[in-house]
C-alpha positions in Angstrom: 10.5 -21.0 17.1 7.7 -22.0 14.7 8.8 -23.3 11.3 7.0 -21.4 8.5 5.6 -23.6 5.7 6.7 -21.4 2.8 5.2 -23.8 0.2 1.8 -23.4 1.8 2.2 -19.6 1.9 3.2 -19.6 -1.8 0.2 -21.8 -2.7 -2.2 -19.5 -1.0 -0.6 -16.4 -2.6 -0.6 -17.9 -6.1 -4.3 -19.0 -5.7 -5.3 -15.6 -4.6 -3.3 -13.9 -7.4 -5.0 -16.1 -9.9 -8.4 -15.2 -8.5 -7.6 -11.5 -8.7 -6.6 -12.0 -12.4 -3.2 -10.6 -11.9 -0.3 -11.6 -14.2 2.7 -12.1 -12.0 5.7 -14.2 -12.7 7.6 -16.6 -10.5 10.2 -14.0 -9.6 7.5 -11.6 -8.4 5.8 -14.3 -6.3 9.1 -15.2 -4.7 9.8 -11.6 -3.8 6.4 -11.3 -2.1 7.0 -14.4 -0.1 10.5 -13.1 0.8 8.8 -9.8 1.9 6.3 -11.8 4.0 9.1 -13.8 5.7 10.9 -10.6 6.6 7.7 -9.1 7.9 7.0 -12.1 10.1 10.6 -12.1 11.4 10.7 -8.4 12.2 7.2 -8.5 13.6 8.3 -10.8 16.5 10.5 -7.9 17.8 9.1 -4.7 16.4 5.3 -5.4 16.4 4.7 -4.1 12.9 1.3 -5.8 12.6 -1.2 -7.3 15.0 -1.5 -10.4 12.7 0.9 -13.1 13.7 0.0 -16.0 11.5 1.9 -15.8 8.2 -1.0 -17.5 6.3 -3.3 -14.8 7.6 -0.8 -12.2 6.5 -1.1 -13.5 3.0 -4.8 -12.9 2.9 -5.1 -9.8 5.1 -2.0 -8.0 3.9 -0.6 -9.3 0.6 -3.9 -10.1 -1.2 -5.7 -7.2 0.4 -3.0 -4.8 -1.1 -2.9 -6.7 -4.4 -6.7 -6.4 -4.9 -6.1 -2.6 -5.3 -3.0 -3.0 -7.6 -4.9 -2.6 -11.0 -5.9 1.0 -10.0 -2.2 2.0 -10.0 -1.3 0.5 -13.4 -1.0 3.8 -15.2 0.9 5.6 -12.4 4.5 6.8 -12.7 5.4 8.2 -9.2 3.4 7.0 -6.2 3.6 8.0 -2.5 2.3 5.6 0.2 1.5 7.7 3.3 1.6 6.1 6.7 3.3 3.1 5.0 3.8 1.1 8.2 5.0 -2.3 7.3 4.9 -1.4 3.6 1.4 -2.1 2.5 0.4 -1.5 -0.2 3.7 0.2 -1.2 5.9 -2.9 -1.3 3.3 -5.0 -3.2 3.0 -2.2 -5.8 6.8 -1.9 -6.1 7.0 -5.7 -6.9 4.0 -5.7 -9.3 5.1 -2.6 -11.1 8.9 -2.4 -11.1 8.7 0.5 -13.6 6.7 2.7 -11.2 8.6 4.8 -8.6 7.2 4.0 -5.2 7.9 6.2 -2.2 6.8 5.4 1.3 6.7 7.6 4.4 6.1 6.8 8.1 6.8 8.7 11.3 8.0 5.6 13.1 11.7 5.0 12.6 11.5 1.2 13.4 9.0 0.8 10.6 11.0 2.8 8.0 14.1 0.8 9.1 12.1 -2.3 8.2 11.1 -0.9 4.9 14.7 0.1 4.1 15.8 -3.5 4.9 13.1 -4.9 2.6 14.2 -2.6 -0.2 17.8 -3.7 0.2 17.2 -7.5 0.6 14.7 -7.7 -2.3 16.7 -5.3 -4.5 13.8 -3.0 -5.1 15.6 -0.1 -6.9 12.3 1.7 -7.5 11.6 2.2 -3.8 12.4 5.4 -1.7 11.8 5.5 2.0 11.2 8.6 4.1 11.0 9.0 7.9 8.9 11.9 9.2 5.6 13.6 9.0 4.1 13.8 5.5 3.0 17.4 6.0 6.6 18.4 6.3 7.9 16.4 3.4 9.3 18.2 0.4 10.3 16.5 -2.9 11.8 17.6 -6.2 9.2 15.7 -8.2 5.6 15.7 -7.0 3.5 12.5 -7.1 0.8 11.6 -9.7 -0.8 9.2 -7.2 -0.8 9.4 -3.4 -2.2 6.4 -1.5 -2.8 5.2 2.0 -4.2 2.0 3.6 -6.3 2.6 6.7 -4.2 5.7 7.5 -6.6 8.4 8.6 -9.8 10.2 7.7 -9.9 11.4 4.1 -9.9 15.1 5.1 -6.7 14.7 7.2 -5.0 12.6 4.5 -5.7 15.3 1.9 -4.9 18.3 4.1 -1.6 16.8 5.2 -0.3 15.5 1.8 -2.2 17.6 -0.8 0.9 19.8 -1.3 2.7 16.8 -2.7 0.2 15.9 -5.4 1.2 16.8 -9.0 -1.2 18.8 -11.2 -3.8 16.3 -12.6 -2.9 13.7 -10.0 -5.2 11.8 -7.7 -5.5 10.3 -4.3 -6.4 6.6 -4.1 -7.3 5.8 -0.5 -7.8 2.2 0.6 -10.7 1.9 3.0 -12.9 -0.8 4.5 -16.6 0.1 4.4 -17.4 2.8 1.9 -16.7 6.1 3.8 -19.8 8.0 2.9 -19.5 10.5 5.7 -15.8 11.1 5.2 -16.4 11.9 1.6 -19.0 14.5 2.7 -16.3 16.1 4.9 -13.7 16.5 2.1 -11.9 19.8 2.2 -13.0 22.6 -0.1 -11.4 22.3 -3.5 -11.4 18.5 -3.5 -13.9 16.0 -4.9 -14.4 12.2 -4.8 -14.4 11.0 -8.4 -15.2 7.4 -7.7 -15.7 4.7 -5.1 -14.7 1.1 -6.2 -15.6 -2.0 -4.3 -12.8 -4.6 -4.0 -12.9 -8.3 -3.6 -10.1 -9.9 -1.5 -9.8 -13.7 -2.0 -10.7 -15.5 1.2 -11.6 -12.4 3.1 -15.2 -11.8 4.1 -15.0 -8.1 4.7 -15.8 -4.9 2.8 -13.0 -3.2 1.0 -13.2 0.0 -1.1 -11.0 2.4 -3.0 -11.8 6.1 -2.9 -10.5 8.3 -5.7 -10.1 12.0 -5.0 -9.0 14.9 -7.3 -8.7 18.6 -7.1 -11.7 20.5 -8.5 -10.6 22.8 -11.3 -11.2 26.5 -10.4 
């Protein structure tokens, strides 16, 4: 079994966090590294991500998710749809312990992993659901619904629009700016902004797309 150099992982993460201009304490950094080690461990059995190298996971998973974190700063109750291995949900839960973060995925082995992460890292602000988002019902709707490389915008909104609180918004994490997807948004919805992101050490396009209901 390959020994993981946690000091090197931590160094890369701290460097990237500083480049992003995020204010994270030692406790938060340690939790992110603990998450990464769990992801790497579970990945050897459950194939949660195609990326095997923990150093690459820092860049392509942790820093990629953290680059979007400032957009969620004012949120209170967030749903991560198609959460998979917990990105961006777990990173948001660590950065913003005062925000309620829910994650849903249809694959039970993935939600079992998310539940394990929640337990081991003591993330009391996290809720995990297993199932299809279009069938999810909640007592309190979400002011932000997000996804990372989940599906076309139209599907994302059609499947989870019933869970968005009045005045809330979708924040979709995408690669290249999805111009055609925006044109295909369902009736009653409008893109209110597209924000380019910079991910430290990653030479690839990343964008956030913000979508809201159109007032009738």
